[in-house]
C-alpha positions as a Markdown table, in Angstrom:
| # | Residue | x | y | z |
|---|---|---|---|---|
| 1 | Met | 0.0 | 0.0 | 0.0 |
| 2 | Pro | 1.4 | 3.4 | -0.9 |
| 3 | Ser | 2.2 | 5.9 | 1.8 |
| 4 | Pro | -0.5 | 8.5 | 2.6 |
| 5 | Ser | 1.6 | 11.3 | 1.2 |
| 6 | Gln | 2.2 | 9.5 | -2.2 |
| 7 | Gln | 1.2 | 11.8 | -5.0 |
| 8 | Tyr | -0.3 | 10.6 | -8.3 |
| 9 | Val | -1.0 | 12.5 | -11.5 |
| 10 | Ser | -4.8 | 13.2 | -11.7 |
| 11 | Ser | -4.8 | 15.1 | -14.9 |
| 12 | Leu | -2.6 | 16.5 | -17.7 |
| 13 | Thr | -3.7 | 19.6 | -19.5 |
| 14 | Ile | -2.1 | 22.0 | -22.0 |
| 15 | Glu | -1.9 | 25.6 | -20.9 |
| 16 | Ala | -0.8 | 28.5 | -23.1 |
| 17 | Ser | -0.1 | 32.2 | -22.7 |
| 18 | Asn | 1.5 | 35.1 | -24.6 |
| 19 | Asp | 3.4 | 36.1 | -21.4 |
| 20 | Lys | 7.0 | 35.0 | -21.6 |
| 21 | Asp | 7.1 | 34.7 | -17.7 |
| 22 | Phe | 4.2 | 32.3 | -17.7 |
| 23 | Phe | 5.2 | 29.0 | -16.1 |
| 24 | Pro | 2.3 | 27.2 | -14.4 |
| 25 | Pro | 2.9 | 25.0 | -11.3 |
| 26 | Gly | 3.1 | 21.3 | -12.3 |
| 27 | Thr | 4.7 | 22.0 | -15.7 |
| 28 | Cys | 6.4 | 19.0 | -17.2 |
| 29 | Val | 10.1 | 19.5 | -17.8 |
| 30 | Asp | 12.6 | 18.0 | -20.3 |
| 31 | Gln | 14.0 | 14.7 | -18.8 |
| 32 | Ser | 16.1 | 13.9 | -21.9 |
| 33 | Gly | 19.3 | 15.2 | -20.3 |
| 34 | Arg | 19.6 | 17.9 | -23.0 |
| 35 | Gln | 17.8 | 20.4 | -20.7 |
| 36 | Gly | 15.5 | 21.6 | -23.4 |
| 37 | Ser | 12.8 | 24.1 | -22.9 |
| 38 | Pro | 9.6 | 23.0 | -21.2 |
| 39 | Asp | 7.7 | 25.2 | -23.7 |
| 40 | Cys | 6.1 | 22.8 | -26.2 |
| 41 | Asn | 6.1 | 25.7 | -28.8 |
| 42 | Asn | 9.8 | 26.4 | -28.3 |
| 43 | Ser | 11.3 | 27.5 | -31.7 |
| 44 | Phe | 7.8 | 27.7 | -33.2 |
| 45 | Asp | 5.6 | 30.8 | -33.5 |
| 46 | Gly | 2.6 | 31.1 | -31.1 |
| 47 | Asp | 2.0 | 31.2 | -27.4 |
| 48 | Tyr | 4.2 | 29.8 | -24.7 |
| 49 | Thr | 2.6 | 26.3 | -24.3 |
| 50 | Tyr | 3.1 | 23.8 | -21.4 |
| 51 | Ala | 2.0 | 20.3 | -20.5 |
| 52 | Val | 0.8 | 20.7 | -16.9 |
| 53 | Lys | 0.2 | 18.0 | -14.3 |
| 54 | Thr | -2.3 | 18.2 | -11.4 |
| 55 | Phe | -1.9 | 15.7 | -8.5 |
| 56 | Thr | -4.0 | 13.7 | -6.0 |
| 57 | Thr | -3.1 | 11.5 | -3.0 |
| 58 | Asn | -6.1 | 9.3 | -3.8 |
| 59 | Pro | -4.9 | 6.4 | -6.1 |
| 60 | Ser | -8.5 | 5.9 | -7.4 |
| 61 | Gln | -8.4 | 9.4 | -8.8 |
| 62 | Ala | -5.1 | 9.0 | -10.7 |
| 63 | Ile | -4.9 | 8.7 | -14.4 |
| 64 | Thr | -4.0 | 5.2 | -15.7 |
| 65 | Gly | -2.8 | 6.0 | -19.2 |
| 66 | Leu | -2.2 | 8.7 | -21.8 |
| 67 | Ser | -3.2 | 9.2 | -25.4 |
| 68 | Ile | -2.4 | 12.0 | -27.7 |
| 69 | Cys | -4.9 | 13.7 | -30.0 |
| 70 | Ile | -3.4 | 15.9 | -32.7 |
| 71 | Thr | -5.8 | 18.2 | -34.6 |
| 72 | Gly | -5.4 | 21.1 | -36.9 |
| 73 | Asp | -4.7 | 22.0 | -40.5 |
| 74 | Ser | -1.1 | 20.8 | -40.5 |
| 75 | Met | -2.0 | 17.1 | -40.8 |
| 76 | Pro | -2.3 | 16.0 | -44.5 |
| 77 | Thr | -5.1 | 13.5 | -43.8 |
| 78 | Arg | -8.5 | 13.4 | -42.1 |
| 79 | Ile | -10.2 | 10.4 | -40.7 |
| 80 | Arg | -13.3 | 9.6 | -42.8 |
| 81 | Asp | -14.5 | 6.3 | -41.1 |
| 82 | Val | -14.0 | 4.6 | -37.8 |
| 83 | Gln | -15.2 | 1.1 | -36.9 |
| 84 | Leu | -14.5 | -1.7 | -34.3 |
| 85 | Trp | -12.2 | -4.6 | -35.0 |
| 86 | Arg | -12.7 | -7.6 | -32.7 |
| 87 | Ser | -10.4 | -10.7 | -32.4 |
| 88 | Pro | -11.3 | -13.5 | -30.0 |
| 89 | Asp | -7.9 | -15.2 | -30.0 |
| 90 | Asp | -5.0 | -13.1 | -31.0 |
| 91 | Pro | -3.7 | -9.5 | -30.9 |
| 92 | Val | -4.2 | -7.6 | -34.1 |
| 93 | Thr | -1.8 | -5.3 | -36.0 |
| 94 | Leu | -2.5 | -2.9 | -38.8 |
| 95 | Ala | -1.2 | -5.6 | -41.2 |
| 96 | Asp | -4.1 | -7.8 | -40.1 |
| 97 | Ala | -6.6 | -5.0 | -40.6 |
| 98 | Val | -6.4 | -5.0 | -44.4 |
| 99 | Gly | -8.0 | -2.0 | -46.0 |
| 100 | Trp | -7.7 | 0.3 | -42.9 |
| 101 | Asp | -5.2 | 3.1 | -42.5 |
| 102 | Gly | -4.9 | 3.1 | -38.7 |
| 103 | Ile | -5.5 | 0.9 | -35.6 |
| 104 | Ser | -5.7 | 1.8 | -31.9 |
| 105 | Thr | -4.2 | -0.2 | -29.0 |
| 106 | Asp | -6.4 | -2.9 | -27.5 |
| 107 | Ile | -9.4 | -1.1 | -25.9 |
| 108 | Asn | -9.9 | -4.2 | -23.7 |
| 109 | His | -6.3 | -4.3 | -22.4 |
| 110 | Gly | -6.3 | -5.6 | -18.9 |
| 111 | Arg | -9.7 | -7.0 | -19.1 |
| 112 | Ser | -10.7 | -10.5 | -20.0 |
| 113 | Gly | -12.5 | -11.2 | -23.3 |
| 114 | Asp | -11.8 | -10.4 | -26.9 |
| 115 | Tyr | -9.1 | -8.1 | -28.2 |
| 116 | Leu | -11.0 | -5.0 | -29.3 |
| 117 | Tyr | -9.6 | -2.1 | -31.4 |
| 118 | Leu | -10.7 | 1.0 | -33.3 |
| 119 | Val | -9.7 | 1.0 | -36.9 |
| 120 | Trp | -10.0 | 4.0 | -39.3 |
| 121 | Lys | -9.6 | 5.1 | -42.9 |
| 122 | Asn | -8.0 | 8.4 | -43.9 |
| 123 | Asp | -8.5 | 10.8 | -46.8 |
| 124 | Arg | -5.9 | 13.2 | -48.0 |
| 125 | Val | -7.0 | 16.8 | -47.9 |
């Protein structure tokens, strides 16, 4: 059992400002050893932008995983269809999902039952 003062990440948000002195508490910092800027927009135009953690001492309120959603006009494709892909026996890769352009991780990971994925098709724009 963790100690009562153990902290867990309860959320991760993106915060932005045009103020160069803006640095929110809980900001993620570069752990690569290169001591890069924590500003996600560093060397790009736009606001100073940071990935910011909030914490809890309650393990049941902690996040259990992360996913990244990238939107915007810089992506050359758009998703035009999404469906489920179920496999009762074996994990599935994109090579198995013939005719589809992308596949998620197993939605049922850590649960018993079928392997379950989202698959999608893209269109270039």
